[in-house]
C-alpha positions in Angstrom: 35.3 34.8 5.0 32.4 32.5 5.9 31.7 29.5 3.7 28.1 29.0 2.6 26.7 25.5 3.0 23.3 24.1 2.3 21.3 22.5 5.1 21.1 18.8 4.5 18.2 16.8 5.9 18.1 13.3 7.4 15.2 11.0 6.5 13.7 11.7 10.0 13.9 15.4 9.6 12.3 15.1 6.1 9.4 13.1 7.6 9.1 15.7 10.4 8.8 18.5 7.8 6.0 16.5 6.1 4.2 16.0 9.5 4.4 19.8 10.1 2.7 20.4 6.8 5.7 21.7 4.9 4.6 19.9 1.8 0.9 20.3 2.3 0.1 22.3 -0.9 2.7 20.5 -3.1 3.7 17.0 -2.4 6.0 16.6 -5.5 9.2 16.5 -3.5 11.7 13.7 -2.8 14.8 13.6 -0.6 18.0 12.9 -2.5 21.3 12.9 -0.6 19.9 15.2 2.1 18.5 17.7 -0.4 14.8 18.3 -0.9 14.3 18.1 -4.6 11.1 19.2 -6.5 10.1 16.6 -8.9 9.6 17.5 -12.6 6.1 17.8 -14.0 5.1 14.7 -15.9 4.4 14.9 -19.6 1.4 13.0 -21.0 3.8 10.5 -22.7 5.5 9.9 -19.3 2.2 9.3 -17.6 0.9 7.0 -20.4 4.1 4.9 -20.4 4.2 4.7 -16.6 0.5 3.6 -16.5 1.1 0.9 -19.2 4.3 -0.3 -17.4 2.5 -0.6 -14.1 -0.3 -2.5 -15.7 2.0 -4.9 -17.5 4.2 -5.5 -14.4 1.1 -6.2 -12.2 -0.1 -8.7 -14.8 3.1 -10.6 -15.2 4.2 -10.4 -11.6 0.7 -11.5 -10.3 1.4 -12.0 -6.6 5.1 -13.0 -7.0 6.3 -9.6 -5.7 5.0 -6.2 -4.7 4.7 -3.7 -7.6 4.7 -0.1 -6.3 4.1 2.9 -8.4 5.6 6.3 -7.5 5.9 5.5 -3.8 8.9 6.2 -1.6 11.8 3.9 -0.9 14.3 4.3 2.0 18.0 4.7 1.2 19.8 5.5 4.5 21.1 7.8 5.7 19.6 10.7 3.7 17.6 9.7 0.7 13.9 8.9 0.1 13.4 8.9 -3.6 10.0 8.1 -5.2 10.8 6.1 -8.4 8.2 5.6 -11.0 8.1 1.9 -10.3 9.6 -0.5 -7.7 9.4 -4.2 -7.6 9.9 -5.3 -4.0 9.8 -8.6 -2.2 6.5 -9.5 -0.8 6.5 -8.6 2.9 4.1 -9.9 5.6 3.0 -6.4 6.5 2.5 -5.2 2.9 4.9 -2.3 3.8 2.5 -0.7 6.3 5.3 -0.4 8.9 7.9 1.2 6.5 8.6 2.0 2.9 10.8 -0.6 1.2 14.4 -0.7 2.4 17.4 -1.7 0.2 17.1 -5.4 1.2 13.4 -5.4 0.0 14.1 -3.9 -3.5 14.4 -6.2 -6.5 14.2 -3.5 -9.2 13.9 0.3 -9.4 12.5 1.8 -12.6 12.3 5.4 -13.8 10.3 6.5 -16.8 12.3 9.4 -18.2 12.0 12.1 -20.8 12.6 15.6 -19.4 14.7 14.1 -16.5 16.7 11.7 -18.6 20.1 13.2 -17.7 19.2 13.4 -14.0 17.9 9.9 -13.9 20.9 8.6 -15.8 23.5 10.3 -13.7 22.2 11.4 -10.2 19.7 8.6 -9.6 21.9 5.9 -11.3 24.8 6.8 -9.0 22.5 7.1 -5.9 21.0 3.7 -6.5 24.3 2.0 -7.2 26.0 3.6 -4.1 23.0 2.4 -2.0 23.5 -1.2 -3.1 20.5 -1.5 -5.5 21.7 -4.0 -8.1 19.1 -3.4 -10.7 17.9 -0.1 -12.2 16.0 0.4 -15.4 15.3 3.6 -17.3 12.5 3.7 -19.8 14.1 6.3 -22.0 11.2 8.1 -23.8 13.6 10.3 -25.8 15.2 7.5 -27.7 12.3 5.0 -27.1 14.5 2.4 -25.5 15.0 0.5 -22.2 18.3 1.1 -20.5 19.1 -1.7 -18.0 21.7 -1.1 -15.3 22.5 -4.3 -13.4 25.3 -5.7 -11.3 25.9 -8.3 -12.6 24.3 -7.5 -16.0 21.1 -9.5 -16.8 18.3 -9.2 -19.3 15.5 -10.5 -17.1 13.3 -9.1 -14.4 15.5 -9.5 -11.3 14.5 -12.6 -9.3 12.1 -13.8 -12.0 14.1 -15.2 -15.0 11.0 -17.0 -16.2 9.0 -13.8 -16.7 9.4 -11.4 -19.7 8.2 -7.9 -20.3 6.8 -7.0 -23.8 8.2 -3.5 -24.4 5.7 -2.8 -27.2 3.0 -3.0 -24.5 4.7 -0.3 -22.4 6.0 2.3 -24.8 2.9 4.2 -26.1 2.4 3.5 -29.9 2.3 7.2 -30.8 5.8 7.8 -29.4 7.5 6.1 -32.3 5.8 8.3 -34.9 
C-alpha cells in the first residue's frame, strides 16, 4: 500500500509559485511549516483593532523600530507567515533586500477572533520553535492581550520605557 503525503514547499519554492502567478487572483496565503495556508477573512472588529494597534505602535515607537503591518517574515527553512503586526529592528536598507529574519524581530503580534485557536496553538508553537521570544495575541473573543514571552515581561520588547494603552487598541464597541 502506498502512503499518501502532502507536498511541502520551501520558502524558495513558495516565492517561485508567487512569481509564476499562482497567487495572482488571491494573495491571502502564507507558508506555514511547508504548507500553503489560506488566511481567514478578517472581521470588521479585527480590521478596526489592527488599524488602531498599528496607529498606536507607530506613535509610541516613533523611529525607534520598524513597525510592519501584515507583511511577511522569514522563518527558515519552510515558513513565511504574515502576522498582523511585527516590530523589527531598524535596518539600514528598510527591509528592501529581504523580509525580516528571526534576528530582526523584536515582537510578533496577531489580532485574533475567528483564528484564536490557530494563533494560540499553531502560530505560538511555530514562533517559539523558530526562536522568536515575544509573541502577543490580541484576543478579540475575550477582549484581552495574551503575552507569550521567554523570559516573561510586561513591556514592549527592547523598549521598557514605552507603554501601550490597550483602551486605545480594542475598539470601544467590542466590550458592549
